[in-house]
N, C-alpha and C positions, 0 to 999 in steps of 0.2 A: 600451434596452435598455443602455446604459452607464452610466445611473442607478440602473438597479434592480442591475445587478451590485454597484456601489457599496451602496448599503444591505442587500443578501445579504451582504457582505463585512465591511460594521458588527456586524450581528448575530452574523455567525459568530465574529469577531473576542472577541464577551463571552459564546460558548458554546463550539463546538469547539476553535477556537483561543484560549482565553485558558488561564491557568495554573492555575486554579482546578481546570477541568473535567482539563487530565492529570495532578495531585497525586490529585483523585478516582480517577482509572483505577489510577494507578500505587499510593493509598494503600489499597485496595481489594486488590488481589491480594497486597499486602505484609500485610496484615492476613489475610487468611487465609492465607496463606504460613505467619505463626508461629501463626493458630489451630490449625491442623490438622496443626502438625508438618512443614514441608517434604515436603507429598507428592509434590512434582517431583520431590525427590531418592531418596524413600524409596520411592516406589512405579513409577518406573520402568520395569523387571525387568517388573513384571506387567503395566503396561501392553503390554509387547510380545508378551505369551504371550495377554493376551485379545485381543488383538486380530486372534491365529491362531488362535481359535474355542475356547481350552483350557477355559474358563468355562460354553461355551456350554450349555444343557440343549434334547433333547429338549422340540418342541412353545413354543418362547420364540418371542411375537409381534414381529413389524414386516415391512418392506416390502424390506431391506436387511440385508445382511452387514456386522458390524463393519468389516471393511477396506471396504467399499463407502461405509458412511457416512463414514469416515474420509477418503478421496478425495475423495466428493462436498463436502463440508467442506476440503477442503485447494484442492481447487478451486474456490471463491469468493475462500481467502485468498492464494493462490500467483497474484498477478500483475503489470503493469506495477510493480506498487510492490516488488518484490524486484528487476527491472533496473532502472528509471529513481528509483526511490525512496532506493534506496542510493547510488544516483550522487551524486541532488543532496544527501543528509545530509550528507556524506562533502565534499561541496565548500564544502556553508554553515558546515558545524561540525570539519573535519578528520577525522582517524584518532581521534579520540577519540569521535565521535558514533557509530563503530562500537561500542566496549563499551558507550555506552546503549543502542545497541537491543540487545545482547545482554541487559542487566539487564533491561529491559522486558519480553523474552522469558521471564526465569526469573521474574518474579513470573506474566505472563499464562499459561503453564501453570498453576498454580494456581486462576486467574481461571475458567481454558476450562472446570475439571475442573467446580468449584462450578456454574455455569452449566449446564453442559449434565447435570449429576447430575440437577437441582432441575427442570431444562423436561421431561425421560424422566422422571420420575416421575406427573408430573400430564398426560403423553401424554393424546390423547382419538380413539376412531376416528370416521373422517369418515363420511360417509350412505354413500360409494358404497366403506367398507371398507376404507378406505387408513390409514395412519397417520397423524394433523396434530399434532403436538407445537410447541413453540418457547417462550420466556417470556411469549407472553399467556396462556396456559394455566396454569402456575404463580398467575399475578395473578390472574387468573377463580375459579378452582378450590381455590386454597389463600389469598391474602391477599383474597380480595372485592373485589376492586378494577378492574372491569371497566371502568372510566376511565382507569385508567391501563393494562390491554390495549389499549384500544382505540388512543389515542395510538402505545405501541408497532407495534400494526400499520398502521396508518395512514403512521408514519415508514418503516415494514419498505418497503410498498409504494413510498414517492416515492425510498427509498436502492435498490430495487433497479435502478431506472433510473437516479438520477444516477451510484452505484457500480458495478453491474451491467453495462447496456447501452450507454448514449449515450456516455459516453467511452472506454469499453472498445475498443467497434468504432473512435472514431474516430484511436488509439492506431495500430491496425492498423492502418487504412486509410493514415491520413499513414507507417507504415513501410514501407510494401510501396510506394506511392509513390516514396519515398525510396531505396529499394534496388533495387528492381526497375523503378520506372516504370508500376505496374500501375494504371489508373482506378481513383481512390476509389469513383466510383460503382459499377461493374462486383463490385470485391472485396467492396463492401458486399451488392451482391443476390446474390452465391455465399454469403457466408456469413451470411445473413439467412433463405436456404431450408434448409442446411445446422443451422442452428439450430434454425427449426420442426420440422425434422424428429426433433431430436431431442428437446424440449421438449415437443412433443405426444405422447408416449408417457409422462411421468409421470418421478416418481422411477425408477419399477423399470428406463427404460434410460437415465435421467438416469446413475443409476449404473452402468448397464454402460459406460458410453460413459468415466466418470472414471477408474474401475476401473482402464482401458486407457488413456485418456490423460494421466494423471496420470505414471505412471510411464517412460513413453515419454521427455514430456516436462520432465523432472527429468534423463533420463538422458541426451538432448541436451544439455541446458543443464550438465549434468558434465561431461562427456567435451572444450567447448569452455574452460570455467572450469578445468579440471587442465590446458587444453593452455597457460592462458594461466601459470597460477604455477609447473608443473613448467619450461615454458619460462625464465623469471625469475626462479629456484632461488636466485639470489643476496641476492635481495630478501625472502625470506621470512620470515627471523626480524628484518631489521630493520624491516617491515612489523608484525610483533609488538610490538616494541619501542616503534615510534611511536605505537599503539592506547592501550597504559599508561601509559606516559610521557608523554601529553598530556592524560590524565587528568587526574593529578597537577599537572605543570605550570601545567596553564591556556594554554600559548605557542602550541596546535596554529593555523595560520594556512594556511585554503582559500587556494591560489594565492600559497603563499609570503608576501602582504602585506596582501590584504583580506578574511582569516576573521576569526571573531570567537573563537577561544579559546575558555573552558570553558563559560561561560554559551549561547553557538549551539551549541557540542558536545550540551551535554546535553538543550536545549530539541528540538535538530534530531533527537537520536539518538532521544530518547524519542516524541516524535511520528511518527515514522517507521515506526518498531517498533511503536506505535499502531495505525497505519493497516494495518502491513503484515499480523499476524498478526490484527487482529479479535479480539482478548482483551477479553471484557468488554460488545461491541457486539450479541450478544441472535443473530449471524446463524447461527454454528456448530448453535446447540441445534435451531436449525429441520429442519437435517439428520441432526442423530443422532439424532433421534427417531423418525424411521423403522426403525431398528436392529433387530434381533432380539435382544432382552435379556430375560432378568427380575428383573435387578437395576439400579436405575438407574444406582448407583456403577460398573458395570463399564461403562457406556456413558463415564461421565464419566473414565474412566482412559483408555481409549481416545483421547478427546477432547484429554487431556494432552499427546500425542503432535502435536502442530498445533503448537503456536507453535516448539517442535523442531526442529519439520520444517524450517518456513516462514521461520523468524528464524534459528535458531540457525545452520543445516546452509544455506540457502540464501543469505538474504542476506550470512549469510558468508562465504561463497563470493566473490558478487557484490566485497565489500569488498575482500578480498585478490586478486582479480582487480585491481580500480582500482589497492589502493596496491602488489601487486611489479611492474605495469608500468610503474610511473609515473607514469601519464597524468595524476590528479587534479589536479597543483599548474602543467599546463605547458599551456602556450598552443598554441591550432592555429587554422589557416585554416578560417572558416566563415562561413557567412551568420547575420547579429543577428537575433534577434526582438525585438519592438520593446518587450515589457513586459520585457527584461532588459537595456535601451539606456538611458542616462541621460550628459546632457551640462551640464561641470561649465563654469561662465563662464571659469576660468584655466587655464591650465597646469601639469602637476603632475610635478617632478622625481623620475624614478625613481630617483636616486640616492641622493636622503636619507631616510633609511632613519625618521629623527623627523617627516617631513610623511608618508610611508606612514602611520605609525602613526594620525595624525591624519584621517586621510585614511581608516581604515579604523575610526576611531569613529564618525566622523562616518555611512558607510554603512549601521553596526549601532544609529544613531539614538539612541547617548550624548552627544549633545552638543548643546547650546541650543541655541546661538549658531553656526552653520556657520563655517566659517571657508571651507568650499569653497561658493560661493555656484552655484547652478543656474544656467545660463545660457536667456537670454529673447529671441529676435530672429527674426533671420531666419542659416539656414546659406548660406554665398555655396559654391557649388560650381562647378568646371570641371575638365571633362576628368574627372569622377569624384574631383576631393582638393577636400577641403574649405580652404577658405583664409582661415579665419578661427582665429587662435590660442589652442585651447581645448585640455579632453582629455575623450576620450568612455570612458566606463565601458560592459562588457558582461559580463554574468555575472560582478558584483563583480569583473572585472579590470581595470586600464588598456590599452585596446584598441590595437594596435599598424598600423600600413600599413593604415589606412581607406581605401575605397573606397566612391564609392555610382554603383551601377548602376540603370539602367532596368527595366522588366517586362522587356523583350527582352533584358536582359542587355550593354546599352549602355551605355558611360560613361555616369554622370549629369553634365546641365550645367542648373544654375539657380537658384533658390532655394526653400529649405527653412525653414518655418514654425515654431520651436521654441517652446516656452511651459513654465515650469521646469521646465527639462533634461530635457520628454519632447516626443519627433516625434510626428506623427499615425499614424497605422495605417499601417503600409510599405503600400500600396496601389500606386503607380503606381512608385515605388521601392524598394531595398536597402541597407541597408549592408554592408558585406564586409569581414573585415582579420582577425587574430590577435587572440584571448580567450581566457579558460578555456571550460571545456565543463561540461554539465551533466545530468542526467536522461539520457534512451537515447542520444543523440548522444557524451557522455563513454565510458558503458556499451560501447559502439560500437567506437569507436576501442582503447581497452584489450581487446577481441575480437579485436584485430587483431594485437598484441603475441605472439603464439606462432608457431610450424611450419606454421599454417593461411597465416598473412600476412592478406592483405584479405578471402579468406573466412571467417575468423572473426565478422564483420561479419555475415553471413548467420545464425550461429548465433543472434546476438541478435532476429536481425529471426523468425528462424522463433519462436524464445523467448517475442519477446512476442505473435507470434500467437497460437500454444497455449497463453500465460497468460493472455490477455484474453478468448480465445474462450471456454476452461473458467471462467472467470470469471463472465461473462456465459450460461453453463447452470446455472451455481449459484444465482445470486443469482436468474432464472426461478423456482426452485423455491421459495425464499424469500418472492414476493412473490406468488406461489401461493397457499402456505398460508396467507398474512397476508388473501387475498380470501378463502380457504375462511372464514377465522375471521368475518369483521365482514360477511359475504353468501351465504355458503352455497358447497356446490361449483360448481353451473351456474354462478357466473360466472367461474369459473377460466378458460375458451376463449379467452373476450374479453378479459381483461388479456393473457394469451399472444397475441392478438392484435395484440393493440395494444404488446406488448413487443418482437415482430419487428420490426412496421412502425417503433417508435422506433428500434431498430437498425441498421436500414437506413440510413433520413435521417441517422442521426448518423455517418454514414461520410462525408458528403461536405457538412455543418455545422458553426460554431462552437459548440464545445459548452463553452467556458471560464465562462459561467454558470452549467452543470451542475454542476461540480465546487466553484462558489462555493456552490452549492445542498445540494450532499450532503455538506456540510460540517455543516451543521443540521441535516440529518435522521441523518446519524449519531450525534448526541449528545441527539437524541430517540429515538432507541432505545438507548441506551448507557445514559444516564442514568434512567429509569426501571426496567432492567435489572439497575444495580447497589446501588439505592436496594431493589430485591426479595431478592436476592439476600441480602445484609447482614441486612434481616428476618428475612429464613430463615436464619441460621450455625448457629442450634441444631440445629435439623432437621436440616442438614447434617453437623453433628457424629456424631450421631446416625445417619443411615444411613452414614456410612462405618464405626463403629463395629460396627455391628449385618453391613455387608457380608465385611467380617475374617473374624468369626464364622463365617458361612458357610462363605466360603473357604475357613479353617481345618477345618471338618469334612468337607468335599469332598475334601478335599489333605491328608489328616493326617501323612503323613510331610514335607510342606514345611514351610519356616520362613516365617512370614508376619509382614508389619509389626501393629503394635499401630495402633489406630486412635485 
């Protein structure tokens, strides 16, 4: 299994995790932003009017309203990335990472507008009377590339498990266990039953649930976030200054001394932004295809709001919580994760700024001949204390006051074999000490820095539960529509059964390999979709022009932008 994970990680590094993939996504968004004359700014107010039903016509065909389609798509994008992903980006790239997340979202608004418009135009009616749509339909019906549509549909099914089902329930069960001590199998069983009850009703029931769930979970999260930001009001302006200052100076350093500056701020901000809003991936068009609309562009304008809500609003709130609370570059007592643990062969002087700068370069992979060799050999531990004279790195920071404990929480005595700085999977023992935090644990600590105190951590736990569960709901629909395209409507029930069973099993088994695999399948969805919409760029421009002509004829007294 470990060898398979290494192979998948290597493949992902050349595909979804590569620089060319990032630039393809950003480049497509930038191209359409210029080509369509900045629609994310010019059309925003009209998007809000359309989502309220202003452009609707009697007899518009579809299964959901504009708002229901928007909340269904949002429930698929607003997930653990908004809580844990932002914290990881800032941990690795500093405050400037948030700036690049926002830039990515701005460009993503245009990409989402284009992909939803074109997918909505070529949607079809399935044999059961429901509306089926998504990039695979324009690939087949307009581009005559059935093979490309098949690749996209297969990748969507695989991504529904790798993105929407397995990792989501794993995050939920771990959070519920850590916060309230709820048994993972129990939480998995209860939520699997609830998931089954929702998705068995198809898009109409899913839309009804998400149209209520998304506003509710956003409200809860907003209250908790604003409580932190306002409680630390004196840090609001300095937080904004740090975001923009570090973009231009390139000196941002997560953890004070082991951050990465400009390059990591850019890379981590862009990557987390793309992962969060899914612009260009082709998933949201599947949900929007079900919306009642006679003009594809009108639904594209509704979709334009998604990255704005998901990243510019929700991710920005999380970022301000982390920065204003001041926790992002402070060490806290915590239990170390093996994946974040590295042992250097020699001690590092934390008062020596030059040495810390060199260590930062080493951890970022910019030093060919490392001055900080990794430790190999036996760690000698007595009553929890490590006897060797060395340095332990955890979460990209030098760990302090480190102790080793047994699985029964007793001080450990014995030897631990270390190979090239890495310890074996922490099963019979674990390390504990003070270090930086990242991902959900960092956001959890930040939410306690308000009037709610320790109760603020419950908001994060509830947020993870609702965000992740709603993501699982939406992705079941995406996978089901892909099954409909490939094998017909009658196969969807079997897919849903397997989806729910996998959801339950992932609540108590390791899903690390699934996360790695999902990066590949996301790229398999995104690349064909981006190629398709670029090929149809002239048609997109024509659709926009025709839409505004009709809009102006229906509302003659209203000033409308030129296509």
